[in-house]
C-alpha positions in Angstrom: 0.0 0.0 0.0 1.5 3.3 -1.0 1.4 6.5 1.1 -1.5 8.0 -1.0 -3.6 4.9 -0.2 -2.7 5.1 3.4 -3.7 8.7 3.6 -7.0 7.9 1.8 -7.7 5.1 4.3 -7.0 7.3 7.3 -9.1 10.1 5.8 -12.0 7.6 5.3 -11.8 6.6 9.0 -11.8 10.2 10.1 -14.9 10.8 8.0 -16.5 7.7 9.4 -16.4 8.7 13.0 -19.2 11.2 12.3 -21.5 8.4 11.2 -20.9 6.7 14.6 -22.0 9.8 16.4 -18.4 10.6 17.5 -18.2 14.2 16.2 -15.0 15.9 17.3 -13.0 12.6 17.4 -10.1 12.0 15.1 -8.3 8.9 13.9 -4.6 8.6 13.5 -3.1 5.6 11.8 0.4 4.9 13.1 1.4 1.4 11.8 3.5 -0.1 14.6 4.1 -3.9 14.5 5.7 -3.7 18.0 2.3 -2.8 19.6 0.6 -5.7 21.2 -2.9 -4.2 20.5 -4.4 -3.2 17.2 -5.6 0.2 18.4 -6.1 2.4 21.4 -8.6 5.0 22.5 -7.3 8.3 24.0 -10.6 9.5 25.5 -9.3 12.8 26.8 -7.8 13.7 23.4 -10.9 12.3 21.6 -8.4 10.3 19.5 -8.4 6.8 18.1 -4.9 5.4 17.4 -4.7 2.5 15.0 -1.5 0.5 15.0 -2.2 -2.3 12.5 -0.3 -2.3 9.3 -2.5 -4.5 7.0 -5.4 -2.4 5.6 -8.0 -5.1 6.5 -6.7 -5.3 10.0 -6.7 -1.5 10.2 -10.4 -1.5 9.5 -11.0 -4.2 12.1 -9.0 -2.4 14.7 -10.8 0.9 13.9 -14.3 -0.7 14.3 -13.1 -2.4 17.5 -12.1 0.9 19.0 -15.4 2.5 17.8 -17.2 -0.2 19.7 -15.0 0.3 22.8 -16.0 4.0 22.8 -19.7 3.3 22.3 -19.9 0.6 24.9 -17.9 2.6 27.6 -21.0 4.2 29.1 -22.6 0.8 29.7 -19.4 -0.6 31.1 -18.9 2.4 33.3 -22.3 1.7 35.0 -21.2 -1.9 35.8 -17.8 -0.8 37.0 -19.5 1.7 39.3 -21.8 -0.9 40.7 -19.0 -3.4 41.2 -16.8 -0.9 42.9 -19.6 0.0 45.3 -20.1 -3.7 46.0 -16.4 -4.1 46.7 -16.5 -1.3 49.2 -19.4 -2.9 51.1 -17.6 -6.3 51.1 -14.4 -4.6 52.4 -16.3 -2.9 55.2 -18.1 -6.2 56.2 -14.8 -8.1 56.0 -13.0 -5.5 58.2 -15.8 -5.6 60.8 -15.8 -9.4 60.9 -12.0 -9.5 61.1 -12.0 -7.0 64.0 -14.7 -9.1 65.8 -12.7 -12.3 65.4 -9.5 -10.6 66.6 -11.4 -9.1 69.6 -12.7 -12.6 70.5 -9.4 -14.3 70.1 -7.2 -11.9 72.1 -8.5 -13.0 75.5 -7.7 -16.6 74.7 -4.2 -15.7 73.5 -3.6 -13.7 76.7 -4.8 -16.7 78.7 -2.4 -19.1 76.9 0.5 -16.6 77.1 -0.1 -16.0 80.9 -0.5 -19.7 81.5 2.8 -20.5 79.8 4.6 -17.7 81.7 3.4 -19.2 85.0 4.1 -22.8 84.0 
């Protein structure tokens, strides 16, 4: 693929973001075979980076990242709920641990005192 075709493909992706309701987003194609992922979303910069080299894989990576952006609000709701649940479990676990420790300390004191005297 020559540089003109590469520019055309990148331009097509940049035009396409509008159709997905992502006005203000841009796509940058930076072929990099060293990357372990095909693309990356930079939300704060409203940028999609595509690292794939092969044009067909470029399109797949582009669509993948589009879906990541579109699904993020749904995922964020679950993450928020899960994080709230984790906090509740942490509080319950801490309380139970403190109760067990409080119950065991007198026995440990008894055993320790008994061994000192014996």
